[in-house]
C-alpha positions in Angstrom: 30.6 -52.2 42.1 32.5 -49.2 43.6 34.5 -49.4 46.8 32.9 -46.2 48.3 31.9 -46.6 51.8 28.4 -46.1 53.1 27.6 -42.5 54.0 28.4 -42.0 57.7 26.0 -40.0 59.9 29.2 -38.4 61.4 30.7 -37.5 58.1 30.9 -33.8 57.9 30.8 -33.8 54.1 27.3 -35.1 54.0 24.4 -32.8 53.4 21.9 -31.6 56.2 20.1 -35.2 55.9 21.9 -36.2 59.0 21.7 -32.8 60.8 20.1 -34.4 63.7 23.0 -36.8 64.2 25.8 -34.4 63.4 25.4 -32.1 66.4 28.6 -30.0 67.2 29.8 -29.2 70.7 28.2 -25.9 70.6 24.8 -27.0 69.4 22.1 -25.6 71.9 19.9 -28.6 71.3 20.3 -31.2 74.1 20.3 -34.8 73.2 18.2 -37.4 75.3 21.3 -38.9 76.6 22.6 -35.8 78.0 19.1 -35.4 79.8 19.4 -38.9 81.2 22.9 -38.3 82.4 21.9 -35.1 84.0 18.9 -36.8 85.8 21.1 -39.6 87.0 24.0 -37.3 88.1 21.3 -35.2 90.1 19.9 -38.3 91.8 23.3 -39.4 92.7 24.3 -36.1 94.2 21.0 -35.8 96.1 21.4 -39.4 97.5 25.0 -38.7 98.6 23.8 -35.4 100.3 21.2 -37.1 102.2 23.4 -40.1 103.2 26.1 -37.6 104.3 
């Protein structure tokens, strides 16, 4: 029974097994959450532009 914690997907010492979860700020790959935020932001701006 060791007290070592489970490998975290955000642990930088882990191998490239979690490379899809450990994306740096300069990673060119875009996550689905960023696409969703971009679409929602564009829709909000378009709605505000139409209303105003």
